[in-house]
MDAnalysis code that builds the backbone (N, CA, C; Angstrom):
import MDAnalysis as mda
import numpy as np

u = mda.Universe.empty(282, n_residues=94, atom_resindex=np.repeat(np.arange(94), 3), trajectory=True)
u.add_TopologyAttr("name", ["N", "CA", "C"] * 94)
u.add_TopologyAttr("resid", np.arange(1, 95))
u.add_TopologyAttr("resname", ["UNK", "UNK", "UNK", "UNK", "UNK", "UNK", "UNK", "UNK", "UNK", "UNK", "UNK", "UNK", "UNK", "UNK", "UNK", "UNK", "UNK", "UNK", "UNK", "UNK", "UNK", "UNK", "UNK", "UNK", "UNK", "UNK", "UNK", "UNK", "UNK", "UNK", "UNK", "UNK", "UNK", "UNK", "UNK", "UNK", "UNK", "UNK", "UNK", "UNK", "UNK", "UNK", "UNK", "UNK", "UNK", "UNK", "UNK", "UNK", "UNK", "UNK", "UNK", "UNK", "UNK", "UNK", "UNK", "UNK", "UNK", "UNK", "UNK", "UNK", "UNK", "UNK", "UNK", "UNK", "UNK", "UNK", "UNK", "UNK", "UNK", "UNK", "UNK", "UNK", "UNK", "UNK", "UNK", "UNK", "UNK", "UNK", "UNK", "UNK", "UNK", "UNK", "UNK", "UNK", "UNK", "UNK", "UNK", "UNK", "UNK", "UNK", "UNK", "UNK", "UNK", "UNK"])
u.atoms.positions = np.array([
    [-10.273, 98.346, -68.698],
    [-10.830, 99.732, -68.513],
    [-11.042, 100.151, -67.104],
    [-10.823, 101.430, -66.677],
    [-10.718, 101.837, -65.564],
    [-12.223, 102.457, -65.066],
    [-12.747, 102.309, -63.767],
    [-14.068, 102.486, -63.547],
    [-14.039, 104.090, -63.616],
    [-12.976, 105.037, -63.666],
    [-13.188, 106.518, -63.850],
    [-12.544, 106.898, -65.196],
    [-13.088, 107.653, -65.969],
    [-12.577, 108.316, -67.148],
    [-12.797, 109.834, -67.078],
    [-11.872, 110.622, -67.296],
    [-11.791, 111.898, -67.268],
    [-11.976, 112.369, -68.670],
    [-12.831, 113.541, -68.763],
    [-12.823, 114.251, -70.041],
    [-12.679, 115.593, -69.743],
    [-12.662, 116.536, -70.623],
    [-12.442, 117.962, -70.517],
    [-13.380, 118.748, -69.684],
    [-14.478, 118.027, -69.282],
    [-15.526, 118.823, -68.588],
    [-15.778, 117.977, -67.061],
    [-15.393, 116.795, -66.983],
    [-15.444, 116.205, -65.885],
    [-15.047, 114.848, -65.813],
    [-15.632, 113.751, -65.011],
    [-15.351, 112.394, -65.150],
    [-16.569, 111.715, -65.404],
    [-16.458, 110.385, -65.990],
    [-17.489, 109.242, -66.284],
    [-17.014, 108.197, -65.264],
    [-18.196, 107.749, -64.581],
    [-17.851, 106.737, -63.685],
    [-18.588, 105.398, -64.062],
    [-17.938, 104.310, -63.983],
    [-18.568, 103.094, -64.347],
    [-18.848, 102.217, -63.026],
    [-19.986, 102.079, -62.708],
    [-20.709, 101.650, -61.545],
    [-21.341, 100.402, -61.262],
    [-21.203, 99.668, -60.213],
    [-22.198, 98.686, -60.240],
    [-23.023, 98.597, -58.733],
    [-24.239, 98.895, -59.180],
    [-25.149, 99.260, -58.160],
    [-25.814, 98.276, -57.567],
    [-25.959, 98.382, -55.936],
    [-26.665, 96.993, -55.330],
    [-27.794, 97.776, -54.816],
    [-28.951, 97.988, -55.213],
    [-30.225, 98.629, -54.204],
    [-30.795, 97.876, -53.247],
    [-31.294, 98.585, -52.367],
    [-32.248, 98.040, -51.465],
    [-31.108, 97.483, -50.240],
    [-29.918, 98.232, -50.227],
    [-29.059, 97.995, -48.972],
    [-29.623, 98.580, -47.599],
    [-29.047, 98.147, -46.468],
    [-29.392, 98.953, -45.340],
    [-28.946, 100.597, -45.540],
    [-27.722, 100.786, -45.948],
    [-27.184, 102.154, -46.140],
    [-26.428, 102.485, -47.445],
    [-26.662, 103.676, -47.664],
    [-25.798, 104.062, -49.209],
    [-24.501, 104.382, -48.892],
    [-23.558, 103.364, -49.511],
    [-22.349, 103.683, -49.357],
    [-21.335, 103.167, -50.473],
    [-20.178, 103.641, -50.587],
    [-19.283, 102.912, -51.570],
    [-18.587, 101.938, -50.988],
    [-18.716, 100.747, -51.620],
    [-18.094, 99.700, -51.016],
    [-16.644, 99.296, -51.445],
    [-16.447, 99.352, -52.805],
    [-15.253, 98.996, -53.216],
    [-15.168, 98.475, -54.833],
    [-14.453, 97.725, -55.242],
    [-14.327, 97.475, -56.635],
    [-15.600, 96.195, -56.810],
    [-15.853, 96.228, -58.190],
    [-16.868, 95.077, -58.455],
    [-16.402, 94.724, -59.933],
    [-15.429, 93.972, -60.279],
    [-14.732, 93.559, -61.390],
    [-13.872, 94.868, -61.880],
    [-14.431, 95.736, -63.012],
    [-13.733, 96.922, -63.375],
    [-14.857, 98.053, -63.492],
    [-15.656, 97.854, -62.418],
    [-16.677, 98.953, -61.822],
    [-16.727, 99.360, -60.318],
    [-16.809, 100.563, -59.879],
    [-17.005, 100.952, -58.480],
    [-18.263, 100.327, -58.065],
    [-18.249, 99.677, -56.978],
    [-19.677, 99.248, -56.563],
    [-20.084, 100.056, -55.269],
    [-21.478, 100.379, -55.392],
    [-22.059, 101.422, -54.538],
    [-23.381, 100.693, -54.091],
    [-23.707, 100.607, -52.731],
    [-24.878, 99.982, -52.261],
    [-25.744, 101.201, -51.999],
    [-27.050, 100.969, -52.335],
    [-28.100, 102.180, -52.324],
    [-29.101, 101.642, -51.257],
    [-29.567, 102.728, -50.247],
    [-30.690, 102.291, -49.360],
    [-32.005, 102.372, -50.037],
    [-32.103, 102.898, -51.403],
    [-33.518, 103.260, -51.903],
    [-33.650, 101.706, -52.639],
    [-34.933, 101.197, -52.750],
    [-35.412, 100.198, -53.736],
    [-35.486, 100.477, -54.985],
    [-35.070, 99.435, -55.944],
    [-34.878, 99.388, -57.434],
    [-36.470, 99.738, -57.972],
    [-37.295, 100.667, -57.635],
    [-38.703, 100.872, -58.222],
    [-38.948, 102.303, -58.496],
    [-39.703, 102.630, -59.615],
    [-39.935, 104.007, -60.152],
    [-38.841, 104.907, -59.863],
    [-37.631, 104.550, -60.300],
    [-36.455, 105.299, -60.483],
    [-35.657, 105.937, -58.950],
    [-36.300, 105.254, -58.091],
    [-35.836, 105.933, -56.766],
    [-34.389, 105.400, -56.664],
    [-33.937, 104.173, -56.954],
    [-32.512, 104.203, -56.677],
    [-31.556, 104.918, -57.498],
    [-32.034, 105.249, -58.852],
    [-31.329, 106.119, -59.557],
    [-31.333, 107.505, -59.054],
    [-32.486, 107.978, -58.570],
    [-32.287, 109.458, -57.870],
    [-31.449, 109.377, -56.605],
    [-31.503, 108.267, -55.842],
    [-30.748, 108.148, -54.710],
    [-29.263, 108.155, -55.209],
    [-29.040, 107.437, -56.089],
    [-27.802, 107.557, -56.456],
    [-27.029, 108.740, -57.108],
    [-27.765, 109.597, -57.680],
    [-27.424, 110.892, -58.347],
    [-27.236, 111.830, -57.188],
    [-28.092, 111.945, -56.161],
    [-27.934, 112.471, -55.025],
    [-26.793, 112.430, -54.332],
    [-26.655, 111.147, -53.955],
    [-25.444, 110.489, -53.262],
    [-24.065, 110.904, -53.849],
    [-24.159, 110.944, -55.238],
    [-22.733, 111.255, -55.935],
    [-22.583, 112.715, -55.774],
    [-23.445, 113.421, -55.720],
    [-23.435, 114.859, -55.981],
    [-23.145, 115.409, -54.568],
    [-23.526, 114.702, -53.464],
    [-23.160, 115.248, -52.190],
    [-21.813, 114.768, -51.666],
    [-21.364, 113.486, -52.254],
    [-20.015, 113.023, -51.954],
    [-18.859, 113.653, -52.825],
    [-19.132, 114.043, -53.850],
    [-18.202, 114.701, -54.843],
    [-18.274, 116.197, -54.704],
    [-19.382, 116.748, -53.975],
    [-19.381, 118.091, -53.634],
    [-19.818, 118.942, -54.863],
    [-20.548, 118.577, -55.626],
    [-21.223, 119.323, -56.822],
    [-22.632, 119.442, -56.678],
    [-23.162, 120.269, -57.489],
    [-24.757, 120.531, -57.476],
    [-25.142, 119.305, -58.273],
    [-26.349, 119.012, -57.816],
    [-27.214, 117.806, -58.431],
    [-27.395, 117.661, -59.872],
    [-27.240, 119.014, -60.431],
    [-27.530, 119.175, -61.833],
    [-26.446, 118.780, -62.723],
    [-24.963, 118.797, -61.984],
    [-23.985, 118.342, -62.582],
    [-23.602, 116.932, -62.908],
    [-24.446, 116.127, -62.081],
    [-24.653, 114.675, -62.311],
    [-25.696, 114.119, -63.142],
    [-25.215, 113.373, -63.972],
    [-26.338, 112.629, -65.159],
    [-26.142, 111.258, -65.381],
    [-26.910, 110.405, -65.497],
    [-26.961, 109.135, -65.767],
    [-26.877, 108.903, -67.298],
    [-25.676, 108.440, -67.588],
    [-25.303, 108.199, -69.076],
    [-26.046, 106.959, -69.554],
    [-25.734, 106.035, -68.836],
    [-26.340, 104.495, -69.395],
    [-26.697, 103.797, -68.340],
    [-27.534, 102.690, -68.270],
    [-28.094, 101.791, -67.464],
    [-29.150, 102.312, -66.305],
    [-29.940, 102.801, -67.214],
    [-31.251, 103.373, -66.366],
    [-31.949, 102.220, -65.702],
    [-32.157, 100.888, -66.155],
    [-32.928, 99.736, -65.640],
    [-31.890, 98.920, -65.258],
    [-30.431, 99.166, -65.313],
    [-29.555, 98.182, -65.074],
    [-28.695, 98.151, -63.754],
    [-28.025, 97.258, -63.153],
    [-27.019, 97.533, -62.222],
    [-25.876, 97.965, -62.354],
    [-25.533, 97.746, -63.771],
    [-24.318, 98.470, -64.511],
    [-24.619, 99.606, -65.033],
    [-24.026, 100.880, -64.429],
    [-24.464, 101.999, -64.857],
    [-23.154, 103.129, -65.046],
    [-23.316, 104.011, -66.036],
    [-22.324, 104.981, -66.493],
    [-22.893, 106.345, -65.996],
    [-22.219, 106.994, -65.203],
    [-22.688, 108.600, -64.616],
    [-21.526, 109.540, -64.930],
    [-22.016, 110.495, -65.570],
    [-21.084, 111.557, -65.820],
    [-21.186, 112.480, -64.607],
    [-19.984, 113.174, -64.420],
    [-20.007, 114.163, -63.197],
    [-19.412, 115.299, -63.593],
    [-19.934, 116.689, -63.908],
    [-19.238, 117.804, -64.446],
    [-18.719, 118.485, -63.175],
    [-17.588, 119.174, -63.885],
    [-16.686, 120.175, -62.801],
    [-16.092, 119.561, -61.745],
    [-15.578, 118.152, -61.808],
    [-14.729, 117.637, -60.814],
    [-13.514, 116.848, -61.668],
    [-12.486, 116.913, -61.184],
    [-11.414, 116.339, -61.816],
    [-11.062, 114.679, -61.340],
    [-10.436, 114.022, -62.194],
    [-10.362, 112.430, -61.601],
    [-9.738, 112.444, -60.350],
    [-8.625, 113.322, -60.205],
    [-7.882, 113.066, -58.740],
    [-9.005, 113.549, -57.663],
    [-9.781, 114.475, -57.856],
    [-10.876, 114.779, -56.815],
    [-11.838, 113.744, -56.590],
    [-12.583, 113.054, -57.727],
    [-13.423, 111.992, -57.685],
    [-12.589, 110.862, -57.141],
    [-11.588, 110.289, -57.282],
    [-10.862, 109.126, -56.733],
    [-10.781, 109.408, -55.183],
    [-10.229, 110.656, -54.906],
    [-10.175, 110.820, -53.535],
    [-11.266, 110.620, -52.662],
    [-12.441, 111.414, -53.229],
    [-13.682, 111.358, -52.382],
    [-14.528, 110.020, -52.408],
    [-14.122, 109.129, -53.550],
    [-14.837, 107.882, -53.514],
    [-14.245, 106.806, -53.012],
    [-12.926, 107.000, -52.774],
    [-12.195, 105.849, -51.987],
    [-12.207, 105.833, -50.522],
])
């Protein structure tokens, strides 16, 4: 399965998150997921908030267009981004 699945409204991203890193960045692949390092610590939802903000800025969409589908307390997350095509998402995240 791919790390990126397009639907009619946007894309769903399969991500592997590494919180507590020195800076927030896309690292590359981790198995069948895209690995992202986050500068935020994994406490009180700070890493999730950092992830959603980072994805919104990177993909050029409003923060309200990015939502956590699953993995609230896990490193393995699925995030849906509305208003972006699979080609746009791949280009901006690679």
